[in-house]
C-alpha positions as CSV (number, residue, x, y, z in Angstrom):
1,X,-42.2,-3.3,-39.2
2,X,-45.1,-5.2,-37.6
3,X,-46.1,-4.2,-34.1
4,X,-45.1,-7.6,-32.4
5,X,-41.6,-7.3,-33.9
6,X,-41.2,-3.7,-32.7
7,X,-42.3,-4.8,-29.3
8,X,-39.8,-7.6,-29.2
9,X,-37.0,-5.3,-30.3
10,X,-37.9,-2.8,-27.6
11,X,-38.0,-5.6,-25.0
12,X,-34.6,-6.8,-26.1
13,X,-33.2,-3.3,-25.9
14,X,-34.7,-2.7,-22.5
15,X,-33.2,-6.0,-21.3
16,X,-29.7,-5.1,-22.5
17,X,-29.9,-1.6,-21.1
18,X,-30.8,-2.9,-17.7
19,X,-28.0,-5.5,-17.8
20,X,-25.4,-3.0,-19.0
21,X,-26.5,-0.3,-16.4
22,X,-26.3,-2.9,-13.6
23,X,-22.8,-4.2,-14.6
24,X,-21.7,-0.6,-15.2
25,X,-22.7,0.8,-11.8
26,X,-21.6,-2.3,-9.9
27,X,-18.1,-2.2,-11.5
28,X,-17.9,1.5,-11.0
29,X,-18.7,1.1,-7.3
30,X,-16.2,-1.6,-6.8
31,X,-13.4,0.2,-8.6
32,X,-14.2,3.8,-7.5
33,X,-11.7,4.1,-4.7
34,X,-9.0,2.2,-6.6
35,X,-9.5,4.4,-9.7
36,X,-9.2,7.5,-7.5
37,X,-6.0,6.2,-5.9
38,X,-4.4,5.2,-9.3
39,X,-5.4,8.6,-10.9
40,X,-3.9,10.6,-8.0
41,X,-0.7,8.5,-8.0
42,X,-0.5,8.7,-11.8
43,X,-0.1,12.5,-11.2
44,X,2.4,12.1,-8.4
45,X,4.5,9.6,-10.4
46,X,4.4,11.9,-13.5
47,X,5.9,14.7,-11.3
48,X,8.0,12.6,-9.0
49,X,11.1,14.6,-9.7
50,X,9.5,17.9,-8.6
51,X,7.9,16.5,-5.4
52,X,10.6,16.8,-2.8
53,X,10.9,14.2,0.0
54,X,13.6,13.9,2.6
55,X,14.0,10.2,3.5
56,X,14.0,9.5,7.3
57,X,16.6,6.9,8.3
58,X,16.3,5.0,11.6
59,X,19.0,2.7,12.8
60,X,18.9,0.3,15.7
61,X,21.0,-2.5,17.1
62,X,21.1,-5.3,19.6
63,X,22.8,-8.6,20.4
64,X,21.5,-12.2,20.1
65,X,22.2,-14.7,22.9
66,X,24.9,-17.3,22.1
67,X,22.3,-20.1,22.3
68,X,20.2,-18.4,19.5
69,X,23.3,-17.5,17.4
70,X,24.3,-21.2,17.4
71,X,21.1,-22.0,15.5
72,X,22.2,-20.1,12.4
73,X,22.9,-22.4,9.4
74,X,26.4,-22.4,7.9
75,X,27.2,-20.1,5.0
76,X,26.0,-21.2,1.6
77,X,24.1,-20.2,-1.5
78,X,20.6,-20.7,0.0
79,X,18.1,-17.9,0.4
80,X,16.0,-19.6,3.1
81,X,14.4,-17.5,5.8
82,X,15.9,-17.3,9.2
83,X,15.0,-20.1,11.6
84,X,11.8,-19.2,13.5
85,X,13.7,-19.0,16.9
86,X,16.3,-16.7,15.4
87,X,13.7,-14.5,13.7
88,X,11.8,-14.1,16.9
89,X,15.0,-13.2,18.8
90,X,15.9,-10.6,16.1
91,X,12.4,-9.0,16.4
92,X,12.9,-8.8,20.1
93,X,16.1,-6.7,19.9
94,X,15.3,-4.5,16.9
95,X,12.0,-3.0,15.6
96,X,11.9,-5.2,12.5
97,X,10.5,-8.7,12.1
98,X,12.4,-10.7,9.5
99,X,10.2,-13.8,9.8
100,X,9.5,-15.4,6.4
101,X,11.9,-13.1,4.5
102,X,14.6,-14.5,2.3
103,X,18.0,-14.3,3.9
104,X,21.4,-14.0,2.2
105,X,23.6,-16.9,3.6
106,X,26.5,-16.4,1.2
107,X,28.8,-14.7,3.7
108,X,30.8,-16.4,6.4
109,X,30.8,-13.2,8.5
110,X,27.1,-12.2,8.5
111,X,23.6,-13.1,7.6
112,X,21.8,-10.3,5.7
113,X,18.0,-10.0,5.3
114,X,16.6,-7.3,3.0
115,X,13.1,-6.2,4.0
116,X,11.9,-3.6,1.4
117,X,8.3,-2.4,1.5
118,X,6.2,0.2,-0.3
119,X,7.7,3.6,0.4
120,X,10.6,2.2,2.4
121,X,13.8,0.2,2.4
122,X,14.9,-1.8,5.4
123,X,17.4,-4.5,6.2
124,X,18.8,-6.5,9.1
125,X,22.2,-8.1,9.4
126,X,23.5,-10.6,12.0
127,X,27.2,-10.8,12.8
128,X,27.9,-14.6,12.9
129,X,30.8,-14.1,15.5
130,X,29.4,-11.6,18.0
131,X,25.7,-12.0,17.5
132,X,25.4,-8.3,17.0
133,X,22.2,-7.3,15.1
134,X,22.2,-4.1,13.0
135,X,19.0,-2.8,11.4
136,X,18.1,0.2,9.3
137,X,14.8,1.6,8.0
138,X,14.7,4.3,5.3
139,X,11.2,5.8,5.1
140,X,10.6,7.9,2.0
141,X,7.2,9.3,3.0
142,X,3.5,8.7,2.2
143,X,3.7,9.9,-1.4
144,X,6.4,7.3,-2.1
145,X,4.3,4.8,-0.3
146,X,1.2,5.5,-2.5
147,X,3.4,5.6,-5.6
148,X,4.8,2.1,-4.8
149,X,1.2,0.8,-4.3
150,X,0.5,2.1,-7.9
151,X,3.5,0.2,-9.3
152,X,3.0,-2.9,-7.1
153,X,6.6,-2.5,-5.9
154,X,7.4,-4.5,-2.8
155,X,3.7,-4.9,-2.0
156,X,3.3,-8.7,-1.7
157,X,1.0,-11.2,-3.2
158,X,-2.3,-9.9,-1.7
159,X,-1.8,-6.5,-3.3
160,X,-0.9,-8.1,-6.6
161,X,-4.3,-10.0,-6.5
162,X,-6.1,-6.7,-5.7
163,X,-4.5,-5.0,-8.7
164,X,-5.6,-7.9,-11.0
165,X,-9.2,-7.8,-9.6
166,X,-9.3,-4.0,-9.7
167,X,-8.1,-4.1,-13.4
168,X,-10.9,-6.6,-14.2
169,X,-13.5,-4.3,-12.6
170,X,-12.1,-1.4,-14.7
171,X,-12.4,-3.5,-17.8
172,X,-16.0,-4.3,-17.1
173,X,-16.7,-0.6,-16.4
174,X,-15.2,0.6,-19.6
175,X,-16.6,-2.2,-21.8
176,X,-20.1,-1.7,-20.5
177,X,-19.6,2.0,-20.9
178,X,-18.7,1.5,-24.5
179,X,-21.9,-0.5,-25.2
180,X,-24.0,2.1,-23.3
181,X,-22.5,4.8,-25.5
182,X,-23.4,2.7,-28.6
183,X,-27.0,2.3,-27.4
184,X,-27.4,6.1,-26.7
185,X,-25.3,7.4,-29.6
186,X,-28.3,8.0,-31.8
187,X,-29.5,10.7,-29.5
188,X,-26.1,12.1,-28.7
189,X,-24.3,13.1,-31.9
190,X,-21.0,14.0,-30.1
191,X,-20.6,10.4,-28.8
192,X,-18.4,8.9,-31.4
193,X,-16.3,12.1,-32.2
194,X,-15.4,12.3,-28.5
195,X,-14.6,8.6,-28.4
196,X,-12.4,9.1,-31.5
197,X,-10.6,12.0,-29.6
198,X,-9.9,9.6,-26.7
199,X,-8.0,7.5,-29.2
200,X,-6.5,10.2,-31.4
201,X,-5.0,12.4,-28.6
202,X,-2.8,9.8,-27.0
203,X,-1.9,8.3,-30.3
204,X,-0.8,11.6,-31.8
205,X,1.1,12.5,-28.7
206,X,2.9,9.2,-28.8
207,X,3.7,9.5,-32.5
208,X,4.8,13.1,-32.5
209,X,6.4,13.7,-29.1
210,X,7.7,10.4,-27.8
211,X,11.0,9.4,-29.4
């Protein structure tokens, strides 16, 4: 091969190596903490049955003034949130804020608002006749909280966007890693056998032991 052509090939290789290394380390830095979180919670989810946790249940109650109670809409099939004044009043008598949460208006006796979150269940009910507010929070602990973050369960839109962006960073990390393996494979004979094992092991486990 003529010298100018060799020089051009080396320059092209150096360019792509630099680009791949840059994208690889940037995506690794962005996704590092997320990968650590999802790896740890992958273990806790896989052994969820053997990780004991005693849920802590907290109940509270209060009463809404008649002037606030009168602002409740009539029973119906809607799932609109509580009126702002009513939500503020509820948050003032129990330690839960139902603002913006969908409410169940189907009953003539009460209004019910489910307020689940990661690692917990919670609800508020309002007696339409007496104005009595009942609230309950069931806290399942920090492991359950992290597990729900892993699953995206009851975590809201912002966390859903984070998972999508994190997954994108992981894809960049793995794809650039694959190209880097290809560029270095000539000097590392075990590269492709190890990559093959990364495919063969889960594939064989799925075919042989998952029914």
